[in-house]
SERO-4910 file (N, C-alpha, C, O; in steps of 0.05 Angstrom, whole numbers):
BEGIN
 pado doro    nc1    nc2    nc3   cac1   cac2   cac3    cc1    cc2    cc3    oc1    oc2    oc3
  Met    A     19    -28     -7      4      4      3     17     29      1     32     37     19
  Val    A     11     43    -19     22     62    -17     13     95    -14     -2    105    -31
  Asp    A     22    107      4      9    130      8     16    156    -13     38    158    -24
  Lys    A      0    172    -16      9    194    -41     -7    215    -29    -31    213    -23
  Lys    A      8    238    -26     -5    267    -20    -19    282    -32     -5    302    -36
  Cys    A    -36    285    -39    -51    303    -62    -63    327    -53    -87    324    -54
  Gly    A    -53    356    -43    -67    369    -39    -69    371     -6    -49    376      8
  Ser    A    -94    366      5   -102    362     35   -110    335     39   -114    323     60
  Gln    A   -113    322      8   -124    292     14   -106    264     11    -92    264    -10
  Ile    A   -103    245     25    -88    227     26    -93    209     10   -114    197     18
  Leu    A    -83    198    -14    -95    179    -35    -84    149    -28    -59    145    -27
  Arg    A    -96    137    -25    -85    103    -23    -89     88    -43   -111     85    -54
  Lys    A    -57     69    -54    -70     60    -71    -58     27    -64    -38     22    -50
  Lys    A    -75      8    -77    -62    -14    -63    -49    -34    -82    -66    -34   -100
  Tyr    A    -37    -45    -86    -20    -68    -98    -33    -93    -98    -45   -100    -78
  Ala    A    -31   -109   -122    -37   -138   -123    -15   -157   -112    -15   -181   -106
  Tyr    A      2   -140   -112     31   -150   -103     40   -141    -86     34   -118    -81
  Pro    A     62   -158    -68     76   -154    -41     92   -127    -46    101   -114    -27
  Phe    A     97   -119    -78    122    -97    -72    117    -84   -102    106   -100   -117
  Pro    A    122    -57   -113    116    -44   -138    119    -52   -159    137    -69   -155
  Met    A    112    -55   -188    116    -67   -208    141    -57   -218    148    -71   -237
  Gly    A    155    -41   -214    176    -23   -228    197    -42   -209    217    -48   -222
  Ser    A    197    -51   -186    223    -70   -174    212   -100   -181    224   -119   -171
  Phe    A    190   -106   -199    190   -131   -205    200   -135   -234    211   -153   -246
  Leu    A    192   -114   -240    204   -111   -271    236   -107   -274    247   -113   -295
  Ile    A    249    -96   -253    272    -96   -257    285   -121   -248    307   -127   -257
  Leu    A    269   -143   -224    287   -169   -212    277   -188   -237    289   -209   -236
  Leu    A    261   -186   -256    251   -200   -279    283   -201   -301    299   -219   -308
  Val    A    281   -171   -306    307   -163   -323    332   -175   -312    349   -186   -327
  Ile    A    335   -175   -287    364   -187   -279    360   -210   -279    376   -222   -294
  Leu    A    341   -226   -265    345   -259   -276    343   -265   -301    352   -287   -306
  Val    A    330   -251   -328    333   -258   -353    365   -253   -361    377   -271   -372
  Leu    A    379   -229   -355    407   -226   -362    415   -245   -354    422   -261   -372
  Ala    A    421   -258   -316    440   -277   -300    437   -306   -319    456   -319   -325
  Glu    A    410   -312   -326    405   -335   -334    419   -339   -364    430   -360   -369
  Arg    A    418   -315   -383    434   -319   -407    461   -318   -398    475   -331   -414
  Gly    A    473   -309   -381    510   -306   -380    509   -328   -366    530   -327   -354
  Gln    A    498   -350   -359    510   -374   -343    506   -397   -361    485   -407   -372
  Gly    A    541   -406   -362    540   -428   -385    542   -428   -410    545   -449   -422
  Ser    A    541   -401   -423    549   -393   -439    570   -403   -457    592   -403   -445
  Pro    A    570   -413   -487    591   -431   -491    610   -407   -499    606   -383   -501
  Pro    A    630   -420   -503    663   -397   -500    657   -388   -534    640   -400   -547
  Cys    A    671   -364   -545    672   -363   -574    701   -364   -575    716   -370   -556
  Tyr    A    709   -357   -609    742   -361   -614    740   -343   -631    720   -340   -645
  Gln    A    764   -325   -631    768   -315   -671    787   -340   -677    800   -354   -661
  Ile    A    784   -342   -704    801   -360   -713    811   -342   -743    797   -328   -758
  Cys    A    832   -347   -744    844   -329   -771    859   -353   -787    870   -372   -776
  Asp    A    857   -348   -808    872   -367   -832    900   -345   -831    901   -321   -830
  Glu    A    919   -364   -831    949   -348   -838    953   -355   -876    954   -375   -890
  Pro    A    953   -323   -881    960   -329   -913    993   -336   -919   1012   -330   -903
  Pro    A    994   -346   -940   1015   -351   -953   1035   -337   -952   1028   -315   -962
  Pro    A   1060   -336   -945   1085   -320   -947   1080   -307   -976   1067   -316   -995
  Cys    A   1097   -281   -975   1088   -272  -1006   1119   -263  -1006   1134   -260   -987
  Asn    A   1125   -259  -1035   1149   -242  -1039   1156   -220  -1038   1142   -205  -1052
  Ala    A   1177   -208  -1026   1180   -176  -1020   1183   -167  -1056   1177   -188  -1066
  Thr    A   1187   -156  -1070   1201   -137  -1088   1227   -115  -1083   1224    -93  -1073
  Cys    A   1248   -126  -1091   1272   -119  -1089   1288   -109  -1099   1302   -123  -1114
  Thr    A   1295    -80  -1096   1321    -71  -1125   1344    -58  -1109   1342    -46  -1087
  Pro    A   1369    -61  -1126   1391    -56  -1110   1400    -25  -1099   1415    -15  -1116
  Lys    A   1398    -14  -1084   1408     19  -1078   1438     20  -1068   1448      9  -1048
  Cys    A   1451     36  -1088   1476     42  -1068   1483     69  -1063   1468     88  -1069
  Leu    A   1507     73  -1050   1516    103  -1041   1537    111  -1064   1557    102  -1075
  His    A   1523    130  -1063   1539    150  -1088   1567    147  -1093   1582    160  -1077
  Pro    A   1577    134  -1108   1604    126  -1116   1628    148  -1109   1622    171  -1115
  Val    A   1644    145  -1101   1667    165  -1093   1687    156  -1105   1697    134  -1100
  Cys    A   1697    178  -1130   1724    171  -1145   1734    197  -1155   1721    218  -1162
  Thr    A   1762    191  -1155   1786    211  -1158   1802    204  -1185   1803    181  -1192
  Thr    A   1817    225  -1200   1837    219  -1213   1862    221  -1205   1867    241  -1193
  Gln    A   1880    203  -1208   1909    207  -1209   1925    206  -1235   1924    188  -1253
  Cys    A   1944    231  -1235   1948    231  -1261   1982    224  -1261   1992    232  -1240
  Gln    A   1999    212  -1276   2026    207  -1272   2046    238  -1270   2067    244  -1259
  Asp    A   2025    254  -1288   2050    276  -1282   2031    297  -1265   2008    300  -1271
  Ser    A   2045    312  -1241   2035    318  -1219   2025    344  -1235   2003    353  -1229
  His    A   2037    355  -1253   2023    380  -1264   1994    383  -1274   1979    402  -1271
  Ser    A   1992    362  -1285   1954    356  -1303   1936    357  -1278   1938    348  -1255
  Glu    A   1915    372  -1294   1894    377  -1274   1867    363  -1290   1869    366  -1315
  Cys    A   1844    350  -1281   1830    338  -1294   1801    350  -1283   1798    357  -1260
  Asn    A   1778    351  -1307   1755    365  -1292   1742    343  -1273   1752    321  -1274
  Pro    A   1724    348  -1258   1710    329  -1234   1690    308  -1256   1678    309  -1278
  Leu    A   1697    290  -1236   1688    256  -1252   1659    264  -1253   1647    283  -1242
  His    A   1650    244  -1270   1621    244  -1273   1616    214  -1271   1617    200  -1291
  Cys    A   1611    203  -1243   1608    168  -1237   1576    157  -1227   1562    168  -1210
  Thr    A   1573    140  -1238   1548    135  -1225   1548    100  -1226   1566     86  -1235
  Thr    A   1526     92  -1215   1533     60  -1210   1510     42  -1234   1490     52  -1244
  Arg    A   1517     21  -1239   1498      6  -1261   1504    -26  -1244   1524    -34  -1232
  Cys    A   1475    -38  -1251   1471    -58  -1231   1454    -76  -1253   1435    -66  -1266
  Pro    A   1465   -108  -1255   1452   -115  -1274   1424   -124  -1269   1415   -122  -1246
  Glu    A   1412   -133  -1289   1381   -139  -1284   1377   -162  -1263   1360   -157  -1246
  Asp    A   1390   -190  -1259   1397   -198  -1242   1421   -191  -1223   1443   -200  -1229
  Ala    A   1418   -177  -1202   1439   -165  -1190   1448   -186  -1163   1467   -181  -1149
  Gly    A   1431   -207  -1161   1440   -230  -1137   1416   -235  -1122   1395   -223  -1127
  Asp    A   1419   -253  -1106   1387   -267  -1094   1393   -248  -1059   1411   -251  -1042
  Pro    A   1371   -230  -1060   1371   -212  -1029   1373   -227  -1002   1384   -220   -981
  Asp    A   1357   -255  -1010   1359   -270   -985   1394   -281   -980   1399   -295   -960
  Thr    A   1409   -277   -994   1436   -297   -998   1464   -274   -996   1483   -276   -980
  Gln    A   1459   -249  -1018   1484   -244  -1026   1479   -209  -1027   1456   -201  -1027
  Cys    A   1500   -190  -1027   1494   -170  -1033   1490   -168  -1065   1494   -188  -1079
  Pro    A   1481   -144  -1076   1480   -139  -1100   1506   -130  -1115   1525   -119  -1104
  Ser    A   1506   -135  -1135   1535   -141  -1146   1529   -119  -1170   1515   -126  -1189
  Cys    A   1540    -91  -1166   1540    -72  -1184   1562    -60  -1183   1574    -65  -1162
  Glu    A   1573    -44  -1199   1587    -37  -1214   1593     -7  -1216   1574      5  -1225
  Thr    A   1619     11  -1210   1617     42  -1216   1629     46  -1241   1652     39  -1247
  Val    A   1606     63  -1261   1615     68  -1291   1630    104  -1286   1621    118  -1268
  Cys    A   1648    114  -1300   1657    135  -1299   1660    148  -1331   1674    140  -1349
  Asp    A   1646    167  -1330   1653    182  -1358   1688    177  -1364   1700    162  -1348
  Pro    A   1699    185  -1379   1727    189  -1385   1740    217  -1380   1735    237  -1395
  Pro    A   1757    218  -1356   1766    239  -1353   1774    260  -1373   1780    253  -1396
  Val    A   1774    290  -1364   1780    306  -1381   1802    324  -1369   1799    341  -1351
  Cys    A   1825    316  -1381   1853    328  -1359   1866    350  -1376   1853    359  -1395
  Ala    A   1885    357  -1372   1899    384  -1384   1930    381  -1371   1931    376  -1346
  Pro    A   1955    383  -1386   1945    381  -1419   1939    363  -1429   1946    343  -1417
  Asp    A   1925    359  -1454   1916    339  -1472   1932    314  -1471   1956    313  -1473
  Gly    A   1917    295  -1467   1938    266  -1468   1948    258  -1449   1962    238  -1447
  Ala    A   1940    280  -1427   1960    270  -1397   1945    239  -1391   1922    232  -1394
  Ala    A   1967    227  -1381   1960    201  -1371   1953    193  -1342   1970    187  -1325
  Cys    A   1923    196  -1339   1902    200  -1312   1890    177  -1315   1878    168  -1334
  Asp    A   1895    167  -1289   1871    138  -1277   1852    146  -1260   1856    164  -1245
  Ile    A   1835    137  -1261   1804    124  -1246   1812    111  -1216   1820     88  -1213
  Leu    A   1806    137  -1190   1802    116  -1166   1782    115  -1158   1771    136  -1153
  Cys    A   1773     98  -1155   1743     95  -1148   1742     72  -1110   1751     50  -1106
  Glu    A   1730     88  -1091   1727     76  -1068   1710     46  -1062   1689     48  -1074
  Met    A   1711     31  -1054   1703      5  -1058   1662     18  -1055   1651     33  -1038
  Leu    A   1651      6  -1075   1627     19  -1069   1610      4  -1048   1616    -18  -1041
  Glu    A   1591     16  -1040   1571      3  -1011   1540      0  -1029   1528     18  -1041
  Cys    A   1533    -31  -1025   1506    -36  -1040   1489    -47  -1023   1503    -59  -1006
  Gly    A   1466    -49  -1018   1449    -56  -1010   1419    -65  -1023   1414    -62  -1047
  Trp    A   1403    -75  -1005   1370    -82  -1022   1354    -61  -1001   1357    -54   -978
  Ser    A   1330    -51  -1024   1316    -34  -1011   1289    -57  -1028   1286    -60  -1052
  Cys    A   1277    -66  -1013   1252    -88  -1009   1224    -73  -1002   1222    -59   -982
  Val    A   1204    -78  -1019   1178    -69  -1005   1162    -93  -1012   1168   -110  -1028
  Lys    A   1141    -92   -997   1121   -105   -996   1107   -110  -1025   1099    -90  -1038
  Ser    A   1104   -142  -1038   1090   -137  -1063   1066   -141  -1059   1055   -156  -1043
  Gly    A   1054   -123  -1077   1025   -118  -1085   1004   -135  -1080    981   -131  -1071
  Ala    A   1022   -163  -1089    995   -189  -1087    992   -200  -1057    976   -218  -1051
  Cys    A   1013   -185  -1037   1008   -199  -1010    977   -203  -1000    963   -184  -1008
  Arg    A    966   -220   -987    937   -217   -983    945   -219   -947    964   -230   -936
  Glu    A    919   -203   -937    916   -198   -906    906   -221   -899    890   -232   -913
  Lys    A    916   -235   -871    892   -256   -856    872   -240   -847    873   -218   -836
  Thr    A    850   -254   -855    820   -252   -850    812   -275   -824    818   -299   -822
  Cys    A    803   -263   -812    793   -276   -782    763   -275   -780    750   -259   -792
  Gln    A    750   -295   -762    722   -297   -761    721   -308   -734    737   -325   -725
  Val    A    697   -297   -719    698   -309   -692    669   -331   -701    649   -328   -716
  Met    A    679   -353   -683    663   -385   -681    667   -386   -652    687   -384   -637
  Cys    A    635   -392   -646    625   -393   -619    613   -429   -624    601   -438   -643
  Glu    A    621   -440   -603    611   -464   -598    581   -466   -591    569   -450   -577
  Gln    A    571   -493   -605    543   -494   -606    538   -504   -567    552   -522   -559
  Pro    A    523   -495   -551    505   -509   -530    499   -538   -541    499   -545   -565
  Val    A    493   -556   -515    486   -580   -521    455   -587   -539    449   -605   -555
  Cys    A    439   -563   -525    412   -567   -530    406   -532   -551    394   -514   -540
  Ala    A    415   -528   -573    414   -507   -578    384   -504   -595    374   -521   -611
  Val    A    373   -478   -588    354   -473   -604    362   -453   -624    382   -438   -624
  Asp    A    337   -453   -646    346   -435   -665    332   -411   -663    311   -412   -650
  Ser    A    339   -387   -674    330   -360   -670    302   -356   -678    291   -336   -670
  Ser    A    291   -370   -690    261   -367   -692    250   -380   -671    229   -370   -663
  Ala    A    258   -399   -660    246   -420   -634    249   -400   -613    232   -396   -595
  Ala    A    271   -388   -615    272   -369   -583    258   -343   -587    250   -328   -569
  Ala    A    255   -338   -614    229   -312   -612    209   -322   -606    193   -309   -591
  Leu    A    201   -350   -615    171   -366   -600    174   -361   -567    154   -352   -555
  Leu    A    193   -366   -555    200   -371   -529    190   -351   -512    175   -353   -493
  Met    A    206   -324   -523    210   -303   -512    169   -289   -518    159   -275   -500
  Ser    A    161   -294   -533    130   -282   -541    118   -286   -511    117   -267   -496
  Pro    A    107   -316   -502     97   -310   -477    100   -291   -455     84   -281   -439
  Leu    A    136   -289   -460    145   -269   -437    142   -246   -439    147   -232   -419
  Ile    A    136   -236   -457    131   -207   -474     93   -201   -467     82   -180   -462
  Leu    A     86   -219   -469     55   -215   -470     52   -217   -440     35   -200   -434
  Leu    A     61   -231   -417     58   -229   -391     71   -206   -383     58   -194   -365
  Leu    A     92   -194   -391    102   -176   -380     83   -152   -386     77   -137   -367
  Ser    A     70   -146   -418     49   -132   -414     23   -125   -400     13   -103   -396
  Val    A     13   -151   -391      0   -153   -381     -3   -148   -343    -20   -142   -326
  Leu    A     24   -156   -346     27   -140   -311     39   -112   -308     40   -103   -286
  Val    A     48    -96   -330     49    -77   -332     20    -57   -331     19    -34   -321
  Ala    A     -3    -71   -342    -21    -58   -350    -39    -51   -326    -59    -37   -330
***
């Protein structure tokens, strides 16, 4: 029984239940949620392992350092223009460094015809590798174990219908 004061009158409302309807609904929701949480089968994330894919590797070299050395100490040469050249098959990136070479334009020295040699430091080369566009990312999906007595979703909806009907009658 609940007393409410409206103006100077006291209104009394009797419930057919020993506790207010709101408490009953909260208790019912807690019981339903507790029942759903107990004994739930575990779920796992299952991922496929994509096959390894090959990287695309290209040789990269530091800029070559070269100088000219002339037999005559009075000879002078223009600055050298040197580049690196790597063959199509420069080697296996897994087992060896790329086989590249330094290539220089002929030196221009004065006086004309001076005997000059090109001397270059050891060329430093390595591989620059990037992921191939054909690589596939791994895909995952969540799989849950089925309970011993599984009910399909349409049957579960039929089981919930009487409960919803009962709740609507109790609230009214």
